[in-house]
TORPA-4810 file (N, C-alpha, C, O; in nm, 3 decimals):
<nodes>
NODE_1_5.392_3.305_12.445_5.529_3.350_12.454_5.618_3.247_12.386_5.626_3.133_12.432_M
NODE_2_5.685_3.285_12.278_5.767_3.190_12.204_5.886_3.137_12.286_5.953_3.211_12.357_P
NODE_3_5.909_3.008_12.272_6.027_2.945_12.332_6.139_2.952_12.230_6.125_2.906_12.117_I
NODE_4_6.251_3.011_12.271_6.367_3.023_12.182_6.458_2.903_12.191_6.513_2.856_12.091_L
NODE_5_6.475_2.852_12.313_6.567_2.742_12.334_6.538_2.677_12.469_6.472_2.736_12.555_S
NODE_6_6.588_2.556_12.485_6.575_2.485_12.612_6.697_2.394_12.627_6.733_2.323_12.533_A
NODE_7_6.759_2.397_12.744_6.873_2.311_12.772_6.891_2.298_12.922_6.872_2.394_12.997_F
NODE_8_6.928_2.179_12.965_6.954_2.150_13.107_6.840_2.193_13.199_6.865_2.236_13.312_F
NODE_9_6.717_2.183_13.152_6.602_2.223_13.233_6.574_2.372_13.233_6.486_2.419_13.305_G
NODE_10_6.649_2.447_13.152_6.635_2.593_13.142_6.553_2.624_13.018_6.584_2.576_12.909_I
NODE_11_6.449_2.704_13.033_6.367_2.747_12.920_6.400_2.894_12.891_6.403_2.977_12.983_M
NODE_12_6.423_2.927_12.765_6.452_3.063_12.723_6.336_3.109_12.636_6.301_3.043_12.537_I
NODE_13_6.275_3.222_12.673_6.159_3.275_12.600_6.172_3.424_12.576_6.255_3.492_12.636_R
NODE_14_6.086_3.473_12.484_6.069_3.617_12.462_5.921_3.645_12.449_5.846_3.565_12.393_M
NODE_15_5.881_3.759_12.501_5.742_3.804_12.489_5.728_3.894_12.366_5.820_3.969_12.334_Y
NODE_16_5.614_3.886_12.298_5.586_3.979_12.189_5.567_4.119_12.246_5.506_4.137_12.351_H
NODE_17_5.622_4.218_12.175_5.608_4.360_12.212_5.652_4.389_12.354_5.590_4.470_12.423_S
NODE_18_5.759_4.324_12.400_5.812_4.349_12.534_5.888_4.482_12.535_5.918_4.538_12.429_D
NODE_19_5.919_4.532_12.652_5.985_4.661_12.671_6.135_4.651_12.643_6.192_4.542_12.647_H
NODE_20_6.198_4.765_12.615_6.344_4.773_12.601_6.406_4.778_12.740_6.337_4.813_12.835_N
NODE_21_6.532_4.744_12.756_6.629_4.702_12.656_6.600_4.559_12.608_6.528_4.485_12.675_P
NODE_22_6.656_4.522_12.492_6.636_4.386_12.442_6.681_4.283_12.548_6.792_4.291_12.600_P
NODE_23_6.595_4.188_12.576_6.622_4.090_12.680_6.547_3.961_12.652_6.465_3.954_12.560_H
NODE_24_6.575_3.859_12.732_6.502_3.734_12.723_6.467_3.688_12.864_6.527_3.731_12.963_F
NODE_25_6.369_3.600_12.869_6.319_3.548_12.995_6.373_3.407_13.015_6.370_3.325_12.924_H
NODE_26_6.420_3.380_13.135_6.474_3.250_13.171_6.382_3.190_13.276_6.343_3.257_13.372_I
NODE_27_6.347_3.064_13.257_6.273_2.994_13.361_6.346_2.865_13.394_6.380_2.786_13.305_Q
NODE_28_6.370_2.847_13.521_6.433_2.725_13.570_6.359_2.685_13.696_6.376_2.747_13.801_Y
NODE_29_6.278_2.582_13.686_6.193_2.545_13.800_6.099_2.660_13.830_6.028_2.708_13.742_G
NODE_30_6.100_2.705_13.955_6.013_2.817_13.992_6.084_2.952_13.981_6.025_3.056_14.011_D
NODE_31_6.209_2.952_13.937_6.284_3.077_13.921_6.251_3.141_13.787_6.245_3.073_13.685_R
NODE_32_6.229_3.272_13.789_6.206_3.348_13.667_6.301_3.466_13.668_6.304_3.545_13.762_K
NODE_33_6.379_3.476_13.561_6.485_3.575_13.552_6.478_3.642_13.416_6.441_3.579_13.318_V
NODE_34_6.514_3.769_13.412_6.524_3.843_13.286_6.670_3.883_13.268_6.732_3.938_13.359_I
NODE_35_6.726_3.854_13.148_6.866_3.885_13.119_6.876_3.975_12.996_6.812_3.950_12.893_M
NODE_36_6.957_4.080_13.008_6.984_4.172_12.898_7.065_4.099_12.791_7.166_4.035_12.822_D
NODE_37_7.023_4.109_12.666_7.092_4.039_12.557_7.233_4.093_12.537_7.327_4.014_12.525_I
NODE_38_7.250_4.222_12.533_7.379_4.281_12.499_7.482_4.269_12.609_7.599_4.244_12.582_K
NODE_39_7.440_4.287_12.736_7.537_4.290_12.846_7.544_4.161_12.925_7.646_4.134_12.990_T
NODE_40_7.439_4.081_12.922_7.433_3.962_13.006_7.398_3.994_13.150_7.398_3.905_13.235_G
NODE_41_7.368_4.120_13.176_7.328_4.158_13.311_7.188_4.109_13.343_7.101_4.102_13.255_G
NODE_42_7.166_4.074_13.468_7.034_4.031_13.512_6.951_4.154_13.541_6.987_4.236_13.626_V
NODE_43_6.838_4.167_13.471_6.748_4.280_13.487_6.652_4.254_13.603_6.614_4.347_13.676_V
NODE_44_6.614_4.128_13.620_6.520_4.092_13.727_6.542_3.947_13.767_6.562_3.861_13.681_H
NODE_45_6.540_3.920_13.895_6.553_3.785_13.946_6.695_3.746_13.979_6.788_3.826_13.967_G
NODE_46_6.710_3.621_14.021_6.841_3.569_14.061_6.853_3.424_14.013_6.761_3.344_14.029_V
NODE_47_6.968_3.393_13.953_7.000_3.255_13.916_7.118_3.208_14.001_7.206_3.287_14.032_L
NODE_48_7.120_3.082_14.038_7.240_3.029_14.103_7.361_3.051_14.012_7.347_3.049_13.890_P
NODE_49_7.479_3.072_14.070_7.598_3.103_13.989_7.624_3.006_13.874_7.657_3.050_13.764_P
NODE_50_7.610_2.876_13.896_7.635_2.779_13.789_7.539_2.799_13.673_7.581_2.797_13.557_R
NODE_51_7.410_2.819_13.702_7.313_2.840_13.595_7.335_2.973_13.525_7.317_2.983_13.404_L
NODE_52_7.375_3.075_13.601_7.404_3.205_13.541_7.518_3.191_13.440_7.512_3.248_13.331_H
NODE_53_7.622_3.115_13.477_7.735_3.094_13.384_7.690_3.021_13.258_7.730_3.058_13.148_R
NODE_54_7.606_2.918_13.274_7.558_2.843_13.157_7.476_2.931_13.063_7.499_2.932_12.942_L
NODE_55_7.382_3.005_13.120_7.297_3.091_13.036_7.380_3.201_12.972_7.359_3.235_12.855_V
NODE_56_7.473_3.258_13.046_7.555_3.365_12.991_7.646_3.312_12.880_7.669_3.382_12.781_N
NODE_57_7.697_3.191_12.895_7.777_3.130_12.788_7.692_3.112_12.662_7.735_3.144_12.552_E
NODE_58_7.569_3.061_12.680_7.477_3.044_12.567_7.447_3.179_12.502_7.447_3.190_12.379_W
NODE_59_7.421_3.281_12.584_7.391_3.416_12.533_7.506_3.469_12.448_7.483_3.520_12.339_R
NODE_60_7.629_3.457_12.498_7.745_3.507_12.423_7.759_3.439_12.287_7.800_3.502_12.189_R
NODE_61_7.726_3.311_12.281_7.735_3.237_12.154_7.628_3.278_12.053_7.644_3.256_11.933_L
NODE_62_7.519_3.338_12.104_7.403_3.361_12.017_7.352_3.506_12.018_7.235_3.529_11.991_H
NODE_63_7.437_3.602_12.048_7.392_3.742_12.054_7.326_3.787_11.923_7.217_3.843_11.929_I
NODE_64_7.386_3.765_11.806_7.318_3.809_11.682_7.181_3.743_11.664_7.086_3.809_11.622_P
NODE_65_7.171_3.614_11.695_7.043_3.544_11.681_6.940_3.596_11.781_6.822_3.607_11.750_E
NODE_66_6.986_3.627_11.901_6.895_3.680_12.003_6.843_3.818_11.963_6.724_3.847_11.980_L
NODE_67_6.930_3.901_11.911_6.885_4.034_11.867_6.789_4.023_11.749_6.693_4.099_11.740_L
NODE_68_6.814_3.928_11.660_6.723_3.905_11.549_6.587_3.857_11.602_6.482_3.902_11.556_N
NODE_69_6.590_3.765_11.699_6.466_3.717_11.759_6.391_3.832_11.827_6.269_3.840_11.818_A
NODE_70_6.465_3.921_11.895_6.403_4.037_11.960_6.328_4.122_11.856_6.212_4.159_11.877_W
NODE_71_6.395_4.152_11.746_6.332_4.233_11.641_6.211_4.162_11.581_6.111_4.226_11.549_N
NODE_72_6.220_4.032_11.567_6.109_3.954_11.510_5.988_3.955_11.602_5.876_3.977_11.555_T
NODE_73_6.007_3.932_11.731_5.892_3.929_11.822_5.831_4.068_11.840_5.712_4.080_11.869_V
NODE_74_5.910_4.172_11.823_5.856_4.308_11.830_5.757_4.333_11.716_5.668_4.418_11.727_Q
NODE_75_5.772_4.258_11.608_5.680_4.267_11.494_5.565_4.168_11.504_5.489_4.147_11.409_L
NODE_76_5.552_4.106_11.622_5.445_4.008_11.648_5.459_3.882_11.561_5.360_3.817_11.528_Q
NODE_77_5.582_3.849_11.524_5.608_3.731_11.444_5.683_3.627_11.526_5.754_3.664_11.621_K
NODE_78_5.670_3.500_11.493_5.741_3.396_11.567_5.890_3.396_11.533_5.926_3.399_11.415_P
NODE_79_5.977_3.393_11.633_6.120_3.390_11.607_6.166_3.248_11.573_6.096_3.150_11.599_P
NODE_80_6.285_3.239_11.516_6.345_3.109_11.490_6.399_3.054_11.622_6.443_3.129_11.709_K
NODE_81_6.396_2.922_11.635_6.455_2.858_11.751_6.606_2.876_11.746_6.665_2.886_11.638_R
NODE_82_6.667_2.880_11.863_6.811_2.897_11.873_6.869_2.769_11.935_6.816_2.715_12.031_I
NODE_83_6.978_2.724_11.877_7.042_2.600_11.921_7.072_2.604_12.070_7.123_2.703_12.121_K
NODE_84_7.041_2.496_12.141_7.068_2.493_12.285_7.218_2.477_12.314_7.297_2.442_12.226_P
NODE_85_7.253_2.503_12.437_7.389_2.479_12.484_7.406_2.329_12.501_7.319_2.262_12.557_L
NODE_86_7.515_2.276_12.453_7.537_2.131_12.463_7.653_2.099_12.553_7.686_1.982_12.573_E
</nodes>
């Protein structure tokens, strides 16, 4: 599973040939969360409010790159890394 970005102990990944809607996987410690790329809604799991705000801010900054990464992994190709939140 390709790692797209990592910041503040948060790992952002995408699975090859994953299901729609376009989304990414967040791992923070033992927490595993799925977030919709377009809406920022949590599809599965729960993040503490502070972490949710950080990831959602990162998502808003990188929506075009995330959608491009989604299309790339659907083709079984490695996506480009996305700049972390600083």
